N, C-alpha and C positions, 0 to 999 in steps of 0.2 A: 504494500500500500504506500501511498505518498507520504511526504514529510510535512511537518508543520513548522514554519519558521516564524517564531514570535519575536517581534521587534519592540515590544512594550516593556521597558525596564521595570516598571512598577509591577506588572503582572509576573514577570520572571522572578522578582524578589518575593512576591507573595507565594508563588508556586514553590520556591525553595523553602520558605518559612513553613508552609503547610507540610511539605515533605519531611522537614526536620521534626515537626510536632508529631507526625504520624510514624516517624521512624522508618521511612520508606524512601524510594527514589522519587525524583521529581516527576518522572513519567507515571509512576503508580499513583502519586498524589493527584496529578491532573486527571488521570483516568477515573479515579474514585470520585473526584469533584464533578466531572462532566457526567458520569453515569448517574450520580445522585441527583443532579439538577435535571437531567433528561427524564428520569423516572418521576420526579416531582412535577414537571411540566406535563408529561403524558397523563398522569393521574388527575391533574387539575383540568385538563381538556376533557377527559372522560367524565369527570364530575359535572362540568358545565354542560356537556351533551346530555347527561342523564337529567339534569335540571330542566333543560329546554324540552326534552321529551315529556317529562312530568307536567310541565306547564301546558304543552300542547294537548296532552291527554285530558287535563283538567278542563280546558276550553271545550274539547270535544264532548266531555261528559255533561257540561252545562248546556251546550247546544242540544244534545240528544234529549236532555230532560225537558227542554222547551219545545221540542218537535212533536207534533201529534203522532200517535202510535201508527196510524195508517200511512204516514210518510216515512216511518223508520224501517220499512220493509223493502225488500227487493222484489216482492211478489206484485207484479203488475198485470195479473191475469184478468183484471177487470177491463183492461185496455184492448184485449185480444180475444178473438173468437176461438172455437174449438180447433180450428186449423192453424192457429198461430198468426192469423191476419188481423190487422187493426180493425176495430169495430167501427 
């Protein structure tokens, strides 16, 4: 795989400090930090998607409750004759 060339001195210093605190290499410290943030971001996105889904389903439930029963069905047999042709 490709290389990453970091030219930010403050980031390099922070990565070295993190590696020292963790007792590991700079590469391992960066890997752990990136994987942790990536997992956090993915979880946050999944949570937002679940919240949006729940909100949409709540709207659908409210609409369904206000819709007359005869309109909540897909049975439209009253519109067609016994041959399936429109009345």
